[in-house]
C-alpha positions as CSV (number, residue, x, y, z in Angstrom):
1,X,1.6,-73.7,5.1
2,X,4.6,-74.9,3.0
3,X,8.0,-73.6,3.9
4,X,11.5,-75.1,3.8
5,X,12.4,-76.9,6.9
6,X,15.6,-75.4,8.3
7,X,18.0,-76.9,10.8
8,X,16.3,-76.5,14.2
9,X,18.7,-78.7,16.1
10,X,17.9,-81.8,14.0
11,X,20.5,-84.6,14.3
12,X,18.4,-87.5,13.1
13,X,15.8,-87.8,10.4
14,X,13.2,-90.6,10.8
15,X,11.2,-91.5,7.6
16,X,8.0,-93.4,6.8
17,X,8.0,-95.3,3.5
18,X,4.6,-95.5,1.9
19,X,3.6,-92.1,0.5
20,X,6.8,-90.5,1.9
21,X,9.9,-92.1,0.2
22,X,8.0,-94.4,-2.1
23,X,4.8,-94.3,-4.0
24,X,1.8,-96.0,-2.4
25,X,1.1,-97.4,-5.9
26,X,4.4,-99.3,-5.9
27,X,3.6,-100.9,-2.6
28,X,0.0,-101.8,-3.4
29,X,0.2,-102.5,-7.1
30,X,3.6,-104.2,-7.2
31,X,4.9,-105.5,-3.8
32,X,1.6,-106.7,-2.3
33,X,0.4,-108.5,-5.5
34,X,3.8,-110.1,-5.8
35,X,3.6,-111.5,-2.3
36,X,0.1,-112.7,-2.8
37,X,0.8,-114.5,-6.0
38,X,4.0,-116.2,-4.8
39,X,3.1,-117.2,-1.2
40,X,2.1,-120.7,-2.1
41,X,5.1,-121.5,-4.2
42,X,7.5,-119.9,-1.6
43,X,6.1,-121.9,1.3
44,X,6.3,-125.2,-0.7
45,X,10.0,-124.5,-1.7
46,X,11.0,-123.3,1.8
47,X,8.9,-125.4,4.1
48,X,12.1,-126.8,5.8
49,X,13.5,-123.3,6.5
50,X,13.4,-122.7,10.3
51,X,12.6,-119.0,9.8
52,X,9.7,-119.7,7.5
53,X,8.5,-122.4,9.9
54,X,8.6,-119.8,12.7
55,X,6.5,-117.4,10.6
56,X,4.0,-120.1,10.0
57,X,3.9,-120.9,13.7
58,X,3.3,-117.2,14.5
59,X,0.5,-117.1,11.9
60,X,-1.1,-120.1,13.5
61,X,-1.1,-118.4,16.9
62,X,-2.6,-115.3,15.3
63,X,-5.2,-117.4,13.6
64,X,-6.2,-119.0,16.9
65,X,-6.6,-115.5,18.4
66,X,-8.9,-114.5,15.5
67,X,-11.0,-117.6,16.0
68,X,-11.3,-116.9,19.8
69,X,-12.4,-113.3,18.9
70,X,-15.0,-114.8,16.5
71,X,-13.5,-112.9,13.5
72,X,-14.3,-115.9,11.2
73,X,-10.8,-116.5,9.6
74,X,-10.6,-119.2,7.0
75,X,-10.3,-122.8,8.3
76,X,-6.7,-123.8,9.4
77,X,-5.8,-127.5,8.8
78,X,-2.4,-129.1,8.9
79,X,-3.2,-132.9,8.7
80,X,-0.9,-133.1,5.6
81,X,1.7,-130.8,4.0
82,X,-0.4,-129.7,1.1
83,X,-3.4,-128.9,3.3
84,X,-1.2,-126.8,5.6
85,X,0.1,-124.8,2.6
86,X,-3.5,-124.2,1.5
87,X,-4.4,-123.1,5.0
88,X,-1.5,-120.6,5.3
89,X,-2.2,-119.2,1.8
90,X,-5.9,-118.7,2.6
91,X,-5.1,-117.0,5.9
92,X,-2.3,-114.8,4.4
93,X,-4.8,-113.6,1.8
94,X,-7.4,-113.0,4.4
95,X,-5.0,-110.9,6.5
96,X,-3.9,-108.9,3.4
97,X,-7.5,-108.3,2.4
98,X,-8.1,-106.7,5.8
99,X,-4.8,-104.6,5.7
100,X,-3.8,-106.3,9.0
101,X,-0.4,-105.0,10.3
102,X,0.6,-108.5,11.3
103,X,4.2,-109.0,12.3
104,X,4.2,-112.6,11.1
105,X,2.6,-111.6,7.8
106,X,5.1,-108.8,7.3
107,X,8.0,-111.2,8.1
108,X,6.8,-113.7,5.5
109,X,6.2,-111.1,2.9
110,X,9.7,-109.8,3.4
111,X,11.1,-113.2,2.7
112,X,9.0,-113.6,-0.5
113,X,10.2,-110.2,-1.7
114,X,13.8,-111.1,-0.9
115,X,13.4,-114.1,-3.3
116,X,11.9,-111.8,-5.9
117,X,14.7,-109.2,-5.7
118,X,17.3,-112.0,-5.9
119,X,15.6,-113.4,-9.0
120,X,15.6,-110.0,-10.6
121,X,11.8,-109.9,-10.7
122,X,11.5,-106.9,-8.4
123,X,13.1,-103.5,-8.6
124,X,12.0,-100.9,-6.0
125,X,11.1,-97.3,-6.6
126,X,11.7,-94.2,-4.6
127,X,10.7,-90.6,-5.4
128,X,13.4,-88.8,-7.5
129,X,14.1,-86.4,-4.7
130,X,15.0,-89.1,-2.2
131,X,18.5,-90.2,-3.4
132,X,19.9,-86.6,-3.5
133,X,18.3,-85.8,-0.2
134,X,19.9,-88.8,1.4
135,X,23.3,-87.7,0.0
136,X,22.7,-84.1,1.2
137,X,21.7,-85.1,4.7
138,X,24.7,-87.4,4.9
139,X,27.0,-84.5,4.0
140,X,25.2,-82.5,6.7
141,X,26.0,-85.4,9.2
142,X,22.4,-86.2,9.9
143,X,21.4,-89.7,10.7
144,X,18.7,-91.3,8.6
145,X,16.4,-94.1,9.9
146,X,13.3,-95.8,8.7
147,X,10.1,-96.6,10.6
148,X,7.6,-98.7,8.6
149,X,4.9,-101.3,9.1
150,X,6.9,-103.5,6.7
151,X,9.5,-105.8,8.3
152,X,13.1,-104.6,8.7
153,X,14.1,-107.1,6.0
154,X,11.5,-105.6,3.6
155,X,12.8,-102.1,4.3
156,X,16.4,-103.1,3.7
157,X,15.5,-104.8,0.5
158,X,13.5,-101.9,-0.8
159,X,16.4,-99.4,-0.3
160,X,19.1,-101.8,-1.5
161,X,17.4,-102.5,-4.9
162,X,16.0,-99.1,-6.1
163,X,16.1,-98.0,-9.7
164,X,18.5,-95.3,-8.4
165,X,20.9,-97.8,-6.9
166,X,21.6,-99.0,-3.4
167,X,20.7,-96.4,-0.8
168,X,21.4,-98.5,2.4
169,X,24.8,-96.9,2.9
170,X,22.9,-93.7,4.0
171,X,20.6,-95.4,6.5
172,X,21.6,-95.9,10.1
173,X,18.5,-97.8,11.6
174,X,15.4,-99.6,10.6
175,X,12.3,-100.0,12.8
176,X,9.1,-102.0,12.2
177,X,6.1,-103.3,14.1
178,X,8.4,-105.1,16.6
179,X,9.2,-101.6,17.9
180,X,5.5,-100.8,18.4
181,X,2.4,-99.4,16.7
182,X,3.1,-96.3,14.6
183,X,0.3,-94.3,16.1
184,X,1.5,-94.7,19.7
185,X,3.9,-92.3,21.3
186,X,5.8,-95.0,23.1
187,X,7.0,-96.4,19.8
188,X,8.8,-93.2,19.1
189,X,10.2,-93.0,22.6
190,X,11.7,-96.5,22.0
191,X,13.2,-95.3,18.7
192,X,14.7,-92.3,20.4
193,X,16.3,-94.6,22.9
194,X,17.6,-96.9,20.2
195,X,19.2,-94.0,18.3
196,X,20.5,-92.5,21.6
197,X,19.1,-89.2,20.7
198,X,16.9,-86.8,22.6
199,X,13.5,-86.8,20.9
200,X,13.7,-83.1,20.2
201,X,16.7,-83.8,17.9
202,X,14.8,-86.2,15.7
203,X,12.6,-85.1,12.8
204,X,9.9,-87.6,11.8
205,X,8.6,-87.3,8.2
206,X,5.4,-89.1,7.2
207,X,2.2,-88.7,5.2
208,X,0.0,-90.0,8.0
209,X,-1.1,-87.3,10.5
210,X,-1.9,-89.8,13.3
211,X,1.7,-91.1,13.2
212,X,3.0,-87.5,13.3
213,X,0.7,-86.7,16.2
214,X,2.2,-89.7,18.1
215,X,5.8,-88.7,17.3
216,X,5.1,-85.1,18.4
217,X,3.6,-86.4,21.7
218,X,6.9,-88.2,22.2
219,X,8.7,-84.9,21.8
220,X,10.0,-85.3,18.2
221,X,9.9,-82.6,15.5
222,X,7.4,-83.5,12.7
223,X,6.8,-82.7,9.1
224,X,3.9,-84.0,6.9
225,X,5.0,-85.0,3.4
226,X,2.3,-84.2,0.9
227,X,3.1,-86.0,-2.3
228,X,1.1,-85.4,-5.5
229,X,-2.6,-86.1,-5.0
230,X,-2.7,-85.2,-1.3
231,X,-4.6,-82.1,-0.1
232,X,-2.9,-79.8,2.4
233,X,-6.1,-79.6,4.3
234,X,-5.2,-83.0,5.7
235,X,-2.0,-81.9,7.3
236,X,-3.3,-81.2,10.7
237,X,-1.1,-78.8,12.6
238,X,2.2,-80.1,11.2
239,X,4.5,-78.2,8.8
240,X,4.1,-79.3,5.2
241,X,6.6,-80.2,2.5
242,X,6.0,-81.6,-1.0
243,X,9.4,-83.0,-1.7
244,X,12.6,-83.8,0.3
245,X,14.2,-80.8,-1.4
246,X,12.4,-78.7,1.2
247,X,13.9,-80.5,4.2
248,X,17.3,-79.1,5.2
249,X,18.0,-77.7,1.7
250,X,21.5,-77.0,0.6
251,X,22.8,-73.6,1.6
């Protein structure tokens, strides 16, 4: 059932991104294709960058694990620079095709998007109710944090370059896969510790019921955000909102 979410001792609001603050279409039809199309050129131009080299090393380790598990990833060769680039690109595409929540992949994608934002080739999108909600919650002295599978860098870039302006001034913390898996309660316990808040004072908002179930198990308050196109029958036992206007509305 849909009803406004009042202040039930909430001091922190933790938000998912895809399908919650930002359209899934923007992520899958803009960000992911951009990373896919630019990975080869980015690696060639930044092959001496220690952070990029660290991402490649982590991808190599993950590739080795996939080989040992007989998952048949594309061949990895690095007998010359051009061959290494081809190997990384093929493996990155393979991971993306499988929707793998790879920390190394997410880190590399974040760097590619950073270059795209700096070049003015990317502008991020948030739902129209997000900026006024951030301002309202800030006035209400509620902390705002983000928990997404995308890297912390990617999260900061997204909120810094929205068509509505830079929203990072409202955001206290960012959490990604280095914190833990989004469907495990322990990840939310770690976030509570990092925010120095009792779990009961944190409201987690997501469109994914499995994530909300994990957050509730950790003791957090939860709300499922049903953006256009989602059926309320998929909300599980969590309260439902359709826009952020319904979360701690103005008095």
